[in-house]
C-alpha angles and dihedrals in degrees: 000000000000102000107121095219093049092047091052091052092049090054091050099048102031107015088241119154096157136016105300124243117247127013120352144158118195118194119195126181094342097312137092108260099178141353139182131176127193135209091270102029121056123189118193137171112261119247117232096005141058108264146050141279118223117199117191114192120234113268095023110152138179094013131122140207124208118195108167125169122213127190115183100157125081119242099028114140121179144160120208132189118204124180125196121201107191114191126226119278093012125137114202144153120226119194117193132159144142130230127187126194108190116182096158141072099258124085118253117209138182121187119180139176118204118190119193123197103189114195129222113298092354121146123213133182111194123190121190121178129180123199137171135190142155135100099243124118092238116103127246107225129181127176111178123184124195129192119186128190113184124192126209117309095001124136135202130187116196125196109192115186134178114161109150149026106358111131098193134008137165114188116192119187127178126179137182118197128198126205115317094001118142129204125189121185124187114183124187118186138174125182129180140166108021096326122144127208130179123186116191120183128178115178120182116199100202104161132061115273093010113149140195134188114185115179130172126191114186145166123206117194137179112354097334127132131216133184123189113190114176125171125183117191118198112203097163141013099314147128126240136174131179127180139178119195113178141173116210122202137176113348096332125138128215129187118191118190112178112178134189128192119185116193095165130057090231096052107118108196132171133182132188134182132180129174124176147134127262110279113249093226090059091057093044092051092054092044089057086060091060103269123131118238090257092049091048092052091048091050092051093047092048092051093046093054097047 
């Protein structure tokens, strides 16, 4: 792919400057733009639906899968279904993400459903980044859905990032964990202008000693709106924690809804939520070092979202 706009988006959502090593599937403007499978990771076009199937062989280690989506034309709307079958005892990194450049008057929209079937004792790191740019009047809309099914002893670490340019997003994530499975979610989110972002997590801890840690750090600026709705359901002896830590600026609005449901006497569940503005003394301290007020705010926000 040599288009400058598309290449810039790939760098933003997947840190790709060249064709990645290992398995990959690159989707651009509704079409497959590149694909590679390996001996242990097979990517195939889904039958009966728009999307792909990714099969990772048991015992696969130190391999990665990149599946970025790029939209650089105004008016494209698509829904994609991707299924991941991750074999037992494997240890892999999966890098997804969607970037939209909209320079026109029509809305561009990407909706996607990712389903993960994580095998016994498998380990997965999943990175999903959303990014928008372009000076057109058309909106940049992304609505990702994620379903996770984790077998005994498996673990999954999710890094969910949206820092710039997405006008509207609704992220829905559900997970079911068997005995000894562990899920860690780290969400980082920035909204500005009149953007809206909703994050909805429901994690069911079904097996003994399953655990979940779902944490969101977000900044809402200008007239934007955010909602963080996180529910952890303990159906066995388990541990669960969910947390929302947010900075509010300008005329923004933030709604945090942490929820806990204990259906077992040995379910140990905790939730935390904090929303507040940047402390004035923080800004003053940075301004004494030579920064303007705007630069001080930007420095604080950048550090908070790292």
